[in-house]
C-alpha positions in Angstrom: 30.2 21.3 2.2 32.1 19.0 4.6 34.5 16.2 3.6 35.2 13.1 5.7 38.6 11.8 6.8 40.6 14.9 5.7 44.3 14.4 6.6 46.0 17.1 8.7 49.1 19.0 7.6 51.1 16.7 9.9 49.7 13.7 8.1 50.8 15.1 4.8 54.2 15.9 6.2 54.7 12.4 7.7 53.7 10.4 4.5 55.5 12.7 2.0 59.0 11.2 2.2 57.7 7.7 1.5 55.0 8.8 -0.9 57.4 10.8 -3.1 60.5 8.5 -2.8 62.1 11.3 -0.8 62.9 13.4 -3.8 64.1 16.9 -3.6 61.2 19.1 -2.4 62.6 22.6 -1.9 65.4 24.3 -3.8 66.8 27.8 -3.0 69.9 29.9 -3.5 72.1 31.0 -0.6 75.3 32.8 -1.2 75.3 31.8 -4.9 74.9 28.1 -4.1 71.8 26.0 -4.9 70.6 24.3 -1.7 68.4 21.3 -2.1 66.1 19.9 0.7 64.4 16.5 0.4 60.9 15.8 1.7 62.4 14.1 4.8 64.6 17.1 5.5 61.7 19.6 5.2 59.8 17.4 7.6 62.7 17.1 10.0 63.4 20.9 10.0 59.7 21.8 10.4 59.4 19.5 13.4 62.5 20.9 15.0 61.0 24.4 14.8 57.8 22.9 16.2 59.7 21.5 19.2 61.6 24.8 19.7 58.3 26.7 19.8 56.5 24.2 22.1 59.5 24.3 24.4 59.5 28.1 24.6 55.7 28.6 24.3 53.9 25.6 25.8 50.4 27.1 25.5 48.5 27.6 22.3 49.5 31.0 21.0 48.8 33.3 18.1 52.2 33.8 16.4 52.9 36.5 13.9 55.3 35.7 11.1 57.0 38.4 9.1 59.5 37.3 6.5 60.3 37.1 2.9 59.7 33.7 1.1 62.7 31.8 2.4 63.3 28.3 3.5 63.2 29.4 7.1 59.7 30.8 6.4 58.5 27.4 5.3 60.1 25.7 8.4 58.5 28.3 10.6 55.0 28.0 9.1 55.3 24.2 9.4 56.5 24.4 13.0 53.7 26.8 14.1 50.9 24.8 12.4 51.9 21.3 13.4 52.6 22.5 16.9 49.0 23.6 17.4 49.6 27.3 17.4 47.9 29.8 15.2 50.0 31.4 12.4 49.4 35.1 11.5 51.4 35.8 8.3 52.2 39.5 7.6 53.7 41.1 4.5 57.4 41.7 5.1 57.3 45.0 3.3 54.8 46.4 5.8 55.5 49.6 7.6 56.0 49.0 11.3 52.7 50.7 12.1 50.8 48.4 9.7 52.5 45.3 11.0 51.7 46.3 14.5 48.1 46.9 13.7 47.8 43.3 12.5 49.7 41.9 15.5 47.5 43.7 17.9 44.2 42.9 16.0 45.1 39.2 15.9 46.1 39.1 19.6 49.5 37.7 18.6 51.8 37.4 21.6 54.8 36.0 19.7 56.7 37.3 16.7 59.0 35.4 14.3 60.7 37.8 11.9 63.2 37.8 9.0 66.4 39.7 9.3 65.2 42.2 6.7 62.5 43.3 9.2 65.1 44.1 11.9 65.1 47.8 11.1 61.4 48.0 12.1 61.4 45.7 15.1 62.0 48.4 17.8 59.0 50.4 16.6 56.8 47.3 16.5 57.8 46.4 20.1 56.8 49.9 21.2 53.4 49.6 19.5 52.7 46.0 20.6 52.9 45.8 24.4 51.2 42.3 24.4 54.2 40.7 22.6 56.0 38.3 25.0 58.2 36.3 22.6 60.4 37.1 19.6 62.7 35.0 17.4 64.7 36.2 14.4 64.5 33.8 11.4 68.2 33.9 10.4 69.9 31.0 8.7 72.5 30.5 11.4 69.9 30.7 14.2 67.7 28.0 12.5 70.7 25.8 11.7 71.3 25.6 15.5 67.5 24.9 16.1 67.5 22.0 13.6 70.4 20.4 15.5 69.4 21.1 19.1 65.7 20.2 18.6 66.2 17.2 16.2 64.3 13.9 16.5 67.2 12.4 18.4 67.3 15.1 21.0 65.7 15.0 24.4 63.0 17.4 23.0 61.7 14.8 20.5 58.5 14.2 22.4 57.5 17.9 22.0 56.4 17.3 18.4 54.0 14.5 19.4 51.2 17.0 19.3 48.0 15.7 17.7 46.5 18.4 15.5 42.9 19.2 15.9 41.6 19.6 12.3 38.6 21.8 13.1 40.5 24.3 15.2 41.7 27.6 13.7 45.3 27.3 12.7 45.7 30.4 10.4 44.6 34.0 10.5 45.4 35.5 7.2 44.5 39.2 6.6 42.8 40.2 3.5 44.5 42.6 1.2 42.4 45.5 2.2 42.3 47.0 -1.3 39.2 49.1 -0.5 38.8 49.0 3.2 40.1 47.8 6.6 42.0 44.5 6.6 40.1 41.6 8.2 41.6 38.5 9.7 40.3 35.4 7.9 40.2 32.4 10.3 41.0 29.1 8.6 41.1 25.6 10.1 43.6 22.9 9.2 40.7 21.0 7.8 39.8 23.8 5.5 43.4 24.2 4.2 43.9 20.6 3.4 40.4 19.9 2.1 41.3 22.4 -0.6 43.5 19.6 -2.0 41.1 16.7 -1.8 39.3 16.8 -5.1 38.7 14.6 -8.2 40.6 16.1 -11.1 38.8 16.3 -14.4 40.2 14.2 -17.2 41.4 17.3 -19.1 43.0 19.1 -16.2 46.7 18.6 -16.0 47.8 17.5 -12.5 51.5 16.8 -12.9 54.7 16.3 -10.8 56.8 19.2 -12.0 59.4 21.7 -11.0 57.7 25.0 -10.0 59.4 28.3 -9.5 57.7 30.0 -6.5 57.6 33.6 -7.4 54.7 35.1 -5.4 55.0 35.8 -1.7 54.2 32.9 0.6 52.3 35.2 3.1 49.4 35.2 0.6 47.1 32.2 1.0 47.1 31.4 -2.7 50.9 31.1 -2.7 51.1 29.2 0.6 48.5 26.6 -0.6 49.8 26.2 -4.1 53.5 26.8 -3.3 53.8 24.6 -0.3 50.8 22.6 1.0 49.7 21.4 -2.5 53.2 20.4 -3.6 53.7 18.6 -0.3 50.7 16.5 -1.2 51.4 16.0 -5.0 55.2 15.8 -4.9 56.3 18.9 -6.9 59.7 20.3 -6.5 59.4 24.0 -5.4 62.2 26.4 -6.2 62.1 29.6 -4.2 62.7 32.7 -6.3 63.6 35.1 -3.5 63.8 38.7 -4.7 61.6 39.7 -7.7 64.7 41.3 -9.2 66.2 37.8 -9.6 63.2 36.3 -11.5 64.8 36.2 -15.0 68.1 34.9 -13.6 66.3 32.2 -11.6 64.2 31.1 -14.5 67.4 30.1 -16.3 68.9 28.5 -13.2 65.9 26.4 -12.1 64.3 25.8 -15.6 60.8 25.3 -14.2 58.0 23.5 -15.9 55.3 25.6 -14.3 55.1 29.0 -12.6 52.3 30.8 -10.8 52.1 34.5 -11.6 50.0 37.6 -11.5 49.2 39.2 -14.9 51.9 41.9 -14.5 54.6 39.2 -14.2 53.2 37.4 -17.2 53.4 40.6 -19.2 57.0 41.2 -18.1 58.0 37.6 -19.3 56.2 38.1 -22.6 58.0 41.4 -23.1 61.4 39.8 -22.4 60.7 37.0 -24.8 59.7 39.4 -27.6 62.8 41.4 -27.0 65.0 38.3 -27.5 63.0 37.4 -30.6 63.5 40.9 -32.0 67.3 40.8 -31.5 67.6 37.2 -32.8 65.1 36.9 -35.7 66.6 33.5 -36.7 65.4 31.9 -33.5 62.1 30.0 -33.5 59.5 31.3 -31.1 60.2 28.4 -28.7 63.9 28.9 -28.9 63.4 32.6 -28.0 61.2 31.6 -25.1 63.8 29.1 -23.9 66.4 31.9 -23.6 64.2 33.6 -21.1 62.4 30.8 -19.3 65.0 28.0 -19.3 63.4 25.8 -21.9 61.0 23.7 -19.9 58.2 26.2 -19.1 55.0 25.1 -20.7 52.3 26.2 -18.2 51.7 29.5 -16.5 48.9 29.8 -14.0 47.7 33.3 -13.2 45.6 34.6 -10.3 45.1 37.7 -8.1 43.9 40.1 -10.9 42.2 40.1 -14.2 44.0 38.2 -16.9 43.4 39.6 -20.4 42.6 36.6 -22.8 44.8 38.3 -25.4 47.8 37.6 -23.1 47.0 33.9 -23.1 46.9 33.9 -26.9 50.1 35.8 -27.1 52.0 33.0 -25.4 50.6 30.3 -27.6 53.4 30.5 -30.3 56.0 30.0 -27.6 54.4 26.7 -26.5 53.4 28.1 -23.1 49.8 27.6 -21.9 48.5 30.5 -19.8 45.3 30.1 -17.9 43.8 31.8 -14.8 42.3 30.2 -11.7 39.9 31.6 -9.1 39.9 31.7 -5.4 39.9 33.8 -2.3 41.3 33.8 1.3 37.8 33.1 2.7 37.7 29.9 0.7 41.2 28.7 1.6 42.4 30.0 -1.8 41.3 27.6 -4.4 37.9 27.4 -6.0 38.6 26.5 -9.6 41.3 24.6 -11.5 43.0 26.1 -14.5 41.7 23.8 -17.2 43.5 23.8 -20.6 40.2 23.2 -22.3 38.5 26.2 -20.7 38.1 29.4 -22.7 40.8 32.0 -21.9 38.2 34.5 -20.7 37.0 32.1 -18.0 38.6 31.6 -14.5 38.7 27.8 -14.7 36.4 25.0 -13.8 34.9 24.5 -10.4 36.7 21.9 -8.4 34.7 18.7 -7.8 34.4 19.5 -4.1 33.0 23.0 -4.7 29.4 24.0 -5.4 28.5 27.5 -6.7 25.3 29.4 -7.4 24.4 32.8 -8.7 22.2 34.9 -6.5 21.3 38.4 -7.7 24.3 38.2 -10.1 26.7 37.4 -7.2 28.8 34.2 -7.2 28.2 32.3 -3.9 30.1 29.2 -2.9 29.7 26.1 -0.8 33.2 24.7 -0.2 35.0 22.6 2.4 37.6 25.3 2.4 35.2 27.8 3.9 36.6 30.2 6.5 35.5 30.0 10.1 34.8 33.7 10.0 36.6 37.0 10.4 38.5 37.2 13.6 36.6 39.2 16.2 34.2 40.5 13.5 30.9 38.7 13.9 29.0 41.4 12.0 31.4 41.1 9.0 31.2 37.4 9.2 27.4 37.5 9.1 27.5 39.7 6.0 30.0 37.3 4.3 28.1 34.0 4.9 24.5 33.5 4.1 21.9 32.1 6.5 22.1 28.8 4.7 25.9 28.7 4.9 27.1 29.8 1.5 30.0 32.2 1.1 29.3 35.5 -0.6 32.2 36.2 -2.9 31.3 39.7 -3.8 32.1 38.8 -7.4 29.6 39.1 -10.3 29.6 36.3 -12.9 28.0 33.2 -14.2 28.6 29.4 -14.5 28.1 27.4 -17.7 26.8 23.9 -18.1 30.4 22.5 -17.9 30.9 24.1 -14.4 33.2 26.7 -16.0 33.2 29.9 -14.1 33.3 33.4 -15.5 33.8 36.6 -13.4 32.6 39.8 -14.9 33.0 42.3 -12.0 32.8 43.1 -8.4 29.6 44.0 -6.6 31.3 46.7 -4.5 32.7 48.3 -7.6 29.3 48.5 -9.3 28.5 52.0 -10.4 24.9 52.9 -9.5 23.8 55.9 -11.5 21.0 58.2 -10.3 18.6 56.7 -12.8 19.1 53.3 -11.1 21.3 51.8 -13.9 24.1 49.5 -12.7 27.4 49.7 -14.5 30.2 47.2 -14.0 33.5 49.1 -14.5 35.4 46.0 -15.1 33.4 45.3 -18.3 34.4 48.7 -19.7 38.0 48.3 -18.5 38.3 45.0 -20.3 37.3 46.5 -23.6 40.0 49.2 -23.2 42.6 46.5 -22.3 41.9 44.7 -25.6 43.7 47.6 -27.2 47.5 47.4 -27.1 47.8 51.1 -26.6 46.3 50.7 -23.2 48.7 49.6 -20.5 46.4 50.2 -17.5 42.9 51.6 -17.0 40.5 52.4 -14.2 36.9 53.2 -14.7 34.7 55.0 -12.1 31.8 57.5 -11.8 32.1 61.2 -10.9 28.8 62.8 -10.4 26.9 60.4 -12.6 29.6 60.7 -15.3 31.6 57.6 -16.3 35.3 58.4 -16.2 38.2 56.3 -17.6 41.7 56.9 -16.4 44.2 55.4 -18.9 47.9 54.8 -18.5 49.1 54.3 -22.1 51.7 51.8 -23.4 54.2 54.4 -24.6 56.6 51.7 -26.0 53.8 50.4 -28.2 52.8 53.9 -29.3 56.4 54.6 -30.4 56.7 51.3 -32.2 53.4 51.9 -33.9 54.2 55.4 -35.0 51.5 57.0 -32.7 52.7 60.5 -32.1 49.6 61.9 -30.3 48.6 59.3 -27.7 45.8 61.5 -26.2 44.1 61.8 -29.6 44.5 58.0 -30.3 42.9 57.2 -26.9 40.1 59.7 -27.5 39.4 57.9 -30.9 39.4 54.6 -29.1 37.0 55.9 -26.5 34.7 57.2 -29.2 34.8 53.8 -31.0 33.9 51.9 -27.7 31.1 54.4 -27.0 29.5 53.6 -30.4 28.4 50.2 -29.3 28.0 50.9 -25.6 24.7 51.0 -23.7 23.8 54.6 -22.9 24.6 54.0 -19.2 28.1 52.7 -20.2 29.3 55.6 -22.3 32.6 57.0 -21.1 32.1 60.8 -21.0 35.5 61.8 -19.6 38.9 60.4 -20.5 42.0 61.1 -18.3 45.4 60.1 -19.8 47.9 59.4 -17.0 51.6 60.0 -17.0 52.1 57.5 -14.2 50.9 53.9 -13.6 47.9 53.3 -11.4 48.5 52.5 -7.7 48.5 48.7 -7.1 48.5 46.1 -4.3 51.3 43.6 -3.8 49.5 41.2 -6.1 49.1 43.6 -8.9 45.5 44.6 -8.3 44.7 48.2 -9.1 43.6 50.1 -6.0 40.2 51.6 -6.5 39.9 54.9 -4.7 36.6 55.7 -6.5 33.9 53.5 -5.1 
């Protein structure tokens, strides 16, 4: 699907100050002080970085960016994109070897990095001989850039670059949960077309204050935590370190936050702890002591969201829903619709078509990737001959365009008798029990195995003294109504949590 007359990121940047009455766009904390940046300031700072880069690197270049989610990160991404370069975001917690592998695979010849990455920069240099340019993304360094390359400087003309919407502007590497990381090539047109849709009447599109918790190097967070708000007019507050989440909830008092399920569970646990210590507080008063008092919507993504978690937040006046998307579709595919069932992943956006082929969800979207960088065979596997994106997810769509995801094709367990078993379906049944904190289901020599990490706090509060016996009883109960091919024949009770990705997805070693 292709849309006509899609604005560029530069267009959004130029109209934002007037469109949004030059309200505060970005808030963040530096040295204990809240710093506020208006839409016009974000535009000015981003264009200054654009001029700096075009002055230092005149030719179109692949530029790797390694930094935590700071204001300088936003200025850098803006400058790279509107200057016609190609941004390659990298997880700032990466080991030097892993970062170097992405730099080399993406053919990046320039590197912008946060001060926290300085301890790995020498090793990266040694591993990346093609790097020709480096710049540290420090506050002081960028303050000088904003002044020296301002719109009143002699460099002003360097930002008069006309973006080419159909060209690649971003190579974002997939999480690599079960295999090699691949560089997803996205055009400016794909990124922005993600925002051009007709909202359904019962979908809440609001101008709010959002606390940006998730890392901006992920496409979901970059679209929803920067490009989208640039278009809609939200105020984005940067959380910084995850350890500061609960402190910053009280400082910024957001209306909305975007989370992964693990963060939602942590917030619920904190609210319940406040409620237990202060039984005279109403549920909403207890929630306000944790969230700041304004939070009424939590949008989840990145991993399975248990519907019971949505229900658990209802007494506190907080609506929790999950959306659906993927890097290959420029992040967003559905919108979290308050009227959608909690076990759905939202309603398809008006610009997105979906179909089910052999159980797999396939998409036709204007946010479609250009392909995987230097991987034509992988690209051919991901996109059908008639141009639809294979998601690799199993699911179905109802008559109201509401999407349900029931598992992953690559996780399907295929038994020797030809039976197909979706491990996610079994895992979700386990997760409905509060004694189960985490679970991973896989096959070992045709035997279905469930590894469970129990909720020891719940066990203690509930008087469960033998957790293993309780989980065995739960397994027996689930097996009573299971298909013969779905019976869990082996239970492993773990002492430690399952290994996860940065977005909270369980890493599946058994595929």
